[in-house]
C-alpha positions as CSV (number, residue, x, y, z in Angstrom):
1,M,20.5,-63.2,-22.7
2,N,19.6,-63.6,-26.4
3,E,21.7,-60.6,-27.4
4,R,25.0,-62.1,-26.2
5,P,26.5,-65.6,-26.8
6,L,25.3,-68.1,-24.2
7,I,28.1,-70.3,-22.8
8,L,27.4,-73.4,-20.8
9,V,30.4,-74.4,-18.5
10,S,31.2,-77.4,-16.4
11,N,34.2,-79.4,-15.0
12,D,35.1,-82.5,-13.0
13,D,36.8,-80.8,-10.1
14,G,33.6,-79.4,-8.6
15,Y,32.0,-76.0,-8.7
16,R,34.2,-74.6,-6.0
17,A,37.5,-75.5,-7.7
18,K,39.8,-72.6,-8.6
19,G,40.1,-73.8,-12.2
20,I,36.5,-73.3,-13.1
21,N,36.1,-70.0,-11.2
22,S,39.1,-68.6,-13.0
23,L,37.5,-69.7,-16.3
24,L,34.2,-68.1,-15.5
25,G,35.9,-64.8,-15.1
26,V,37.4,-65.0,-18.6
27,L,34.2,-66.3,-20.3
28,K,32.1,-63.5,-18.9
29,E,34.0,-61.2,-21.4
30,F,32.3,-63.1,-24.3
31,G,28.7,-63.7,-23.2
32,D,26.2,-64.8,-20.6
33,V,27.6,-67.7,-18.6
34,I,25.8,-70.6,-16.9
35,A,27.9,-73.1,-15.0
36,V,26.4,-76.4,-14.0
37,A,29.2,-78.3,-12.3
38,P,29.6,-81.3,-9.8
39,H,29.1,-80.6,-6.1
40,T,32.4,-82.3,-5.5
41,G,35.3,-83.7,-7.5
42,R,34.4,-86.2,-10.2
43,S,37.7,-86.7,-12.0
44,G,38.1,-89.7,-14.2
45,K,34.4,-90.1,-15.0
46,G,34.8,-89.7,-18.7
47,C,31.4,-89.8,-20.3
48,A,29.8,-91.6,-17.4
49,I,26.1,-90.9,-16.6
50,T,24.0,-91.4,-13.6
51,S,21.0,-93.9,-14.2
52,E,20.3,-95.7,-11.0
53,V,19.9,-92.8,-8.4
54,P,18.2,-89.3,-8.7
55,V,20.3,-86.2,-9.3
56,K,20.0,-83.0,-7.3
57,L,20.4,-79.5,-8.9
58,T,21.0,-76.5,-6.7
59,K,21.5,-72.8,-7.7
60,V,24.5,-71.5,-5.6
61,H,25.2,-68.1,-7.2
62,S,23.5,-65.6,-9.4
63,E,24.5,-62.1,-10.8
64,P,23.9,-60.3,-14.0
65,G,25.5,-62.5,-16.8
66,L,26.5,-65.4,-14.5
67,E,24.6,-68.3,-12.8
68,I,26.2,-71.2,-11.1
69,Y,24.5,-74.5,-10.2
70,S,25.8,-77.4,-8.2
71,C,24.8,-80.9,-9.5
72,T,25.2,-84.2,-7.7
73,G,25.7,-86.1,-10.9
74,T,28.8,-86.6,-13.3
75,P,30.2,-83.9,-15.5
76,C,28.3,-85.4,-18.4
77,D,25.1,-85.3,-16.3
78,C,25.8,-81.6,-15.7
79,I,25.6,-80.8,-19.4
80,K,22.6,-83.1,-20.1
81,L,20.7,-81.5,-17.1
82,G,22.0,-78.0,-17.9
83,C,20.6,-78.3,-21.5
84,H,17.4,-79.9,-20.3
85,A,16.4,-77.8,-17.4
86,V,18.6,-74.6,-16.9
87,V,19.6,-72.9,-20.1
88,P,16.9,-70.7,-21.8
89,R,18.0,-71.7,-25.2
90,K,20.5,-73.8,-26.9
91,P,24.0,-72.7,-25.8
92,D,26.4,-71.2,-28.4
93,L,29.3,-72.8,-26.7
94,V,30.0,-75.6,-24.1
95,V,33.3,-75.2,-22.2
96,G,35.0,-77.7,-19.8
97,G,37.6,-76.8,-17.2
98,I,39.9,-75.3,-16.4
99,N,40.9,-78.8,-15.3
100,H,43.5,-79.3,-12.5
101,G,45.6,-81.9,-14.4
102,D,46.8,-83.0,-17.8
103,N,44.2,-84.3,-20.3
104,S,46.4,-85.0,-23.2
105,A,47.1,-88.3,-25.0
106,V,45.0,-91.2,-23.7
107,N,44.0,-89.2,-20.7
108,A,41.3,-87.7,-22.9
109,H,39.4,-91.0,-22.7
110,Y,39.3,-91.0,-18.9
111,S,38.7,-87.3,-18.5
112,G,35.5,-85.9,-17.0
113,T,36.5,-82.5,-18.5
114,M,36.5,-84.2,-21.9
115,G,33.2,-85.8,-21.0
116,V,31.8,-82.3,-20.7
117,V,32.8,-81.4,-24.1
118,M,32.1,-84.7,-25.8
119,E,28.5,-84.4,-24.5
120,G,28.3,-80.9,-25.7
121,C,29.7,-82.0,-29.1
122,M,27.1,-84.9,-29.3
123,K,24.4,-82.2,-28.9
124,G,25.7,-80.3,-31.9
125,I,27.2,-77.4,-29.8
126,P,30.7,-76.2,-30.4
127,S,32.7,-77.3,-27.4
128,I,36.2,-76.7,-25.9
129,A,38.1,-78.4,-23.0
130,F,40.8,-76.5,-21.1
131,S,43.3,-78.2,-18.8
132,L,46.4,-77.2,-16.9
133,C,49.2,-79.8,-16.2
134,S,49.0,-79.2,-12.4
135,H,47.0,-80.9,-9.8
136,D,47.6,-78.2,-7.3
137,A,44.4,-76.9,-5.8
138,D,45.8,-73.4,-5.8
139,A,47.5,-73.6,-9.2
140,D,48.2,-70.3,-11.1
141,F,45.8,-70.2,-14.1
142,T,46.7,-66.6,-15.1
143,P,49.1,-67.7,-18.0
144,T,46.3,-69.6,-19.6
145,F,43.9,-66.6,-19.9
146,D,45.3,-65.0,-23.1
147,V,45.2,-68.3,-25.0
148,I,41.7,-69.1,-23.7
149,R,40.4,-65.7,-25.1
150,K,42.0,-66.4,-28.5
151,V,40.6,-70.0,-28.7
152,V,37.0,-68.9,-27.5
153,R,37.0,-66.0,-29.9
154,N,37.9,-68.1,-32.9
155,V,35.4,-70.8,-32.1
156,L,32.6,-68.2,-31.5
157,E,33.4,-66.6,-34.9
158,R,34.3,-69.6,-36.9
159,G,32.4,-72.4,-35.3
160,L,33.6,-76.0,-35.3
161,P,32.6,-78.9,-37.7
162,V,29.7,-80.9,-36.5
163,G,31.0,-83.9,-34.4
164,S,34.4,-82.1,-33.6
165,C,35.6,-80.4,-30.4
166,L,38.8,-79.1,-29.0
167,N,41.0,-80.5,-26.3
168,V,43.3,-77.7,-25.1
169,N,46.2,-78.4,-22.6
170,F,48.6,-76.0,-21.0
171,P,52.0,-76.8,-19.5
172,D,52.5,-75.6,-15.9
173,I,55.0,-72.9,-16.6
174,P,54.8,-69.1,-16.4
175,Q,55.4,-68.4,-20.0
176,Y,54.6,-70.5,-23.1
177,K,56.9,-71.0,-26.1
178,G,53.8,-70.8,-28.3
179,V,50.8,-72.8,-29.4
180,K,50.8,-76.1,-31.5
181,V,47.8,-77.7,-33.0
182,C,48.6,-81.4,-32.3
183,R,47.4,-84.9,-32.8
184,Q,46.8,-87.2,-29.8
185,A,50.1,-88.7,-28.5
186,R,50.6,-92.4,-28.5
187,G,51.4,-93.9,-25.1
188,S,50.0,-95.7,-22.1
189,W,50.0,-95.8,-18.3
190,V,52.1,-98.3,-16.4
191,N,52.6,-99.3,-12.8
192,E,49.0,-98.2,-12.3
193,W,48.3,-99.6,-8.9
194,G,50.0,-99.4,-5.5
195,A,49.4,-102.2,-3.1
196,H,49.0,-101.4,0.7
197,N,48.3,-103.6,3.7
198,H,45.0,-103.1,5.4
199,P,45.3,-102.6,9.2
200,R,42.6,-105.2,9.7
201,G,44.2,-107.7,7.3
202,G,44.3,-108.2,3.6
203,E,45.5,-105.8,0.8
204,W,44.0,-102.7,-0.8
205,W,44.9,-100.9,-3.9
206,W,45.4,-97.2,-4.8
207,L,45.4,-96.0,-8.3
208,T,48.6,-94.4,-9.3
209,G,50.9,-94.9,-12.3
210,E,53.0,-93.0,-14.8
211,F,52.5,-92.2,-18.4
212,V,55.0,-93.6,-20.9
213,T,55.5,-92.5,-24.5
214,A,58.4,-93.3,-26.9
215,E,57.5,-90.3,-29.1
216,N,59.6,-87.2,-29.6
217,D,57.4,-85.6,-32.3
218,E,56.2,-82.1,-31.2
219,R,53.1,-82.6,-33.3
220,A,51.9,-85.0,-30.6
221,D,50.1,-83.2,-27.8
222,R,52.0,-84.7,-24.8
223,V,55.4,-84.1,-26.5
224,A,54.5,-80.4,-27.2
225,L,53.5,-79.9,-23.6
226,D,56.8,-81.4,-22.4
227,N,58.6,-78.8,-24.5
228,G,56.7,-75.8,-23.3
229,Y,54.0,-75.4,-25.8
230,V,50.2,-75.1,-25.4
231,A,48.7,-78.2,-27.2
232,I,45.4,-78.0,-29.1
233,T,44.1,-81.3,-30.2
234,P,41.1,-81.4,-32.5
235,T,39.0,-84.4,-31.3
236,T,36.0,-86.2,-32.9
237,I,33.1,-88.2,-31.3
238,D,33.1,-90.5,-34.4
239,L,35.1,-93.5,-33.2
240,T,35.2,-95.2,-36.6
241,D,38.6,-96.4,-37.9
242,Y,38.2,-95.4,-41.5
243,R,41.6,-97.0,-42.5
244,L,40.5,-100.3,-41.1
245,L,36.9,-99.8,-42.6
246,E,38.4,-99.5,-46.0
247,D,40.7,-102.5,-45.6
248,M,37.9,-104.6,-44.3
249,Q,35.9,-104.2,-47.5
250,G,38.2,-107.0,-48.9
251,W,37.5,-109.4,-46.0
252,E,35.4,-112.5,-46.7
253,F,32.6,-113.2,-44.2
């Protein structure tokens, strides 16, 4: 496995999801692939880790150039455990996805798919997240393949700056207008909870909501997606606000 790039893959929809299995077929063209993915859906887990209960790891598939493991932990756990106990050497690339659902704008903060690549990035490994703006379990991922190949080829050849990763989102359409390198769109979720009456009395709440942005700038990822473009958002693990850092040098304490 040392002769070909080693690619570690995970997701937050579970190892059986169509998205990750579609992705594995593409990534096998570029190197030896090891997938360590949740045993069931773990969407919205962000960079959450498991610290209070043990985590089980099970090999579920093996063939030349591809191994798949099921993990009872979070997407972030999958990368931590994959790097610790599964891969024979440091991976050349970490890839998350293909996610069933949009991870542009502030969704990147909640996303388990982004948790995968943030963990890879924190380990100094070039990392890419791929997401399709469709929650359909049987979504058609075929239109994404050509762009995925181009992005993966570029990252394997060029690398990424230490501390930076890529968040790639695809509109749910059969043909894209093109690809835009974007910033994260500004916006927020509203009407986030639906109230329901419990049959035994009392209320229970179901997370729902809609994303609202007032932007119309196609350099923002969510706007680019709404206009039929693939959006690639360079993302960093450094949360420092450098503008405020500079301004605060004049504060008195």
